[in-house]
N, C-alpha and C positions, 0 to 999 in steps of 0.2 A: 501366455500372451506377451506382447512386446512392451518393454519398459525401459526407461532411461535411469541409470544409476550413477551416483557419485560414490565411488568406493573409498577414495582417499583424496587429499588435496591434489588438484590438477589432473585427476583421473576420472573421466566420464566415459561411459560406454552404454551400448544398447544390450540388454539382457532379456532372457525369457523367464517369466515367473508364472506361477499358477494363477488361473482366473479366480477372482474372489467369490465367496459363497454368500448368498443372500438369506437373511432371516426374515421373520414375519413383520418386523418393524422397519425394514430396510428398503432402500431404493437402489436398483442397479443402473448405473450411468455408463454411457459410452462417451469417452472423451472425444471432443472434436478439436478444440484448441486449448492449450495450456500455456500460460505465460511464465517466462523466467523473471523472477523479481530480484531485488537487491540482496535479499537473504540467500537466495540460491547462488548468486555470484560470490557472496562472502563464503558460503560453504565450499564452492569450487576452489576458491583461493586459500582455504584453510583458516579463515578468520572468523568463523561463526562459532562462538563459544557454547551455543545452546543445541547445536545439531548432534544427532547420534548417527554416526557412520558405520557401515555403508547405508546410504539413504536414497530412496527415489524422491527427487525434489518435486516442487510444484504445488501451488495452491490457488492459482489464478485461473479459473475454469470457465469454459463454455462447453456444455455437454447436452446430451439428449437422454431422456429417460427411456430405458429399454423395458424394464419391468418393475413392479412394486410388490411388496409383501402384503399379506392379507390384512394386516392391521394399519396399513398406510391410508390416511384420509383421502377422500375422493378428489381433493384439489390437485393431487399429483397423479398424472396419467402418462402412460407410455406415449412417446412421440413429442412430449413437451420439451422446449428449450429451457435450460436452467443454468444457474451458477450454484456455487456452494459456499456455505459458511465453514471455513476450514479449521475453526478453533473448537477445542473441547472445553467443557466446564464441569467441575466436580459436583456443584450444587451444595457444597458443605463449607467451603472456605469463607473468609470474611468478605471477599469480593462478591462471591455468589450470594451470600446472605444479604448483601446490600443491593442486589439487583444489577451489579456491574459485572456480568458474566464474561465480558470481553477481556477482563483483567484477572480471570481466575488464577489463583496461586498455582494450580496444578495443570494449567493449560498445556495441551500438546497440539501444535499446529501441524497440519499436513505438510510434509516435505521438510520438516525440521526435527521435531521430537518423534515423529512417526512417519512411515512411508507415505509419500504424497501422490499426486495426481498425474505424474508424467508416465502414463501407461494407457493401455487401450480401454480398460474397464475399471470402474471404481464402485464399491458398495459403501453407502453411508446411511446412518439413521435418517429417517424421513425429515426430522426436525432441522437437519443441516442442509436441506435441498431448497433452493430459492427459485421459484418460477420467475422467468425473465421477460414475460410478456411477448412482444413482437420483436425483441432484439435478436440479432443474429448470434450464433455461438461465438463468432470471431469478436464481436463487440463485448460479449459477456466476459471474455477473458480480461477486460479492463476494469470490471466492476470492483473487485476486491481491493486493489491498490488505491483506487480513487476513494473508496469508502473509508480507508484509514485517514486520508486527508480530511474527508467530511467530518469524521469523528473528532479530529483535533479541533476543528472550528467549533463544534459543540462544546468541547471541554473549555474552550476560550471564551464561551458565551459572547460571541461576536455580535455586534449590533450595527445599525446604520450610522452611528456617530463615531465609529472606530476607524483608525488607520491601522491596517494589519500588514506587517512585514512578514512575508513567507521566504525563508531562507532555504533554497534548494528547489529546483524546478524539474525534478523527476516526476514520476507518475503520482506519488503520494503528495508531493508539493503542489502539483497541478490540481489535485482534488481539493486541497486547502484554498488555492486561488479561486477556483470555481465557487465553492461553498461560501467563502467570505464575500465574494461579489454578489452572490444570490441574496445574501443578507443585507446588502446595501452598503457594505463597508468600502472604504477607499483602500485598494490593495496595492502594495508595493512588492514586486517579485524580485528576488535577488539570486543570482547564479553567476557562474564563471563562463557560461556559454551563451553567446549572443543569439544563436538559433533557438535555444530553449526560452530565452527571454522574449523573443518575438512571438513565440507560440503562447507564452503566458499572457501576453498582452491581448492576443486574440481570444483567450479564454476568460478574460475578465480583469486582468491587472490594469490599473490606471497608470502606474509608473513601473519602471524597471531599473535595476542597478547591476552593473557588472562588477562584482566584488574584486575581480582581479585587476581591473583597469581604472576604477573610479574610487573616489574618496567616499566611502559608505557613510561615515558620520556626517560629513558636510552635506551630502545629498539628502539625508534623512531630516536634518535640521531645516534645510530649505523647504522640503515638502510639507513639514508639519509645523511651520511657524515657530521653530525652535523647541518644540515640546518632545519630539521623538514619537515613535509609533506606540499606540495604546496596547497593541498585541504583537508579539513576535512568535512565529511558529517555526521551530527548528526542525527541518526535514532533511538534514544531511547526515549528522552523526559524526562530527569531528570536533576536536578540542577548540579549534579556532571559531567555528560557527556557534558553539555553545557559549563561548566567551563573548562573541559579537551580540548574541541575543540578550545577555544580561547587561552588557555595556550600553546597548542602543535603545532598549525599551524605555518608555517614558516613566517618570515617577508614578507610582501606584499602578503600573501596567501589569500585564499578564504575559508570562513566558510559558509556551507550550512545547514540551520536548517529545519528539517522536523518534528521532534517530538514536541509535546506540553508538556512543563514542567508543572507538577501539582502544583508546588510551586514557589514562587519568586526565582530568581536567582541573586546572587551577583557576579559582574564581577570586575576585575581589569581593569577599562576602559582605563587606560594608554596604555594597549596593543592595543586597537583599533587605537590609534593615533601613538604610537611608531612603530607598525608593519605596519601601513597604510593598515589595513585589509579591504577586501570586505566581509561584512556579509550579507547574502542573505537568505530570506525565500524561501521555496519551498512548494507549496501547490497543492495537487491533481495531475492531469496529463493532458496533451494536447492530442487531437486525434492522433497526430503523435507518441506520446509515446506508445499508445495502439498498433498502427500498428507495431512499432519497437519490442515490446514484442512478438506479434504474429509471426513476422518474425523469432525471436530468437527461440521460442518454436517449430516452424515448422521444424527446423533443427534436432530436436530429440536428442540434446546433453544435454538438461537439465534433471537432476535427479528428475523427477517429483514425483516419488513414495517416495523419501526421504523427499520431501517438504510437503507431505500430512501425517499428524500424525495420523489421524483417520477419518473414514467416518461413520456417524450415521444416523439413521432415525429420523424424526421430534420428535417422542416420546422420543427419547434418548438424545435430545439436552440439556434439562435442567441439566441432570447429567453430560454430557460432558463439558459444560461450567463451571460448578462448579468445576470439576476436573482440568480444565485449570486454573481457578482462584486460586486454591490451589497450583498449581505447574506451574507457567507461563513460567518459563525458559525452559521447556522441550517440548514445543509445537511450531510447525511452523504453520500449518493450520489444523483446523477441518472443514470438509465439511459435510453439511447436504444433504442427498440424498432424493429428492422429487419424484423420479420416481415411 
């Protein structure tokens, strides 16, 4: 079957691989749309320290069930539109013991530590297949990245009395904007791209800040009566945005870290103590986050077409990801159409 492979940095090609074999507890999926995410771009650029190459990338999935094993529950049937939970969990580490399987110490994510979904067919254990109701497979490819943003908001324990600063308005950041607004918070979206900021406002942000052209500190003090934001969600993964998060959060505030900084970050650690901060990591997403995103998308209020920058066939994927690499700020999601 046809698959997309990154064999080494800057080298992507379409290859033929064997079709997967299904067991009694498995579900066979036909991929319809699979999204390229930031980790795939990082892999292509040679900057993903967790990837095992060569790799078939992809874990943002809109698919159809083709067949199910004999032990699969009746709730999963051929013909259903689904997405997938792309993370593994060992069931034995401290995270799994505490019920936080999304942060499993030995997690292997599709398209990173194991071959992913950029192929025609995929077999997964039935527990990792998530029915998507009436959503189209195209929309389903947006569920996983948004769920990561939803999970960060849960980690932040956002309420309706909070001012939440979301740094970075990619797909994950947009998920954090949406979920924070759903919880009644006042949301401030920060990015370097005005088009993304305009879309963030459409998706629930009350205020926006262009961090390239505006005085972030002054704007935040103005918006918060001098206190600073109660919650800062870092969804970029750079040293400057990590520092901004700690510098700008209010005293006794919460800083939620999603992005992986590619270099070491120097902090004024006195702020950790003086502000008595809660600094929390946020990794992947829980099944409840997937369900919450599906519920949100089913309402039909999400500007899905504006979040999908481009749809390409597998043969066009190498050119598309190279163009994304050349101009990363202008892309939300590129979907690969395997139909």
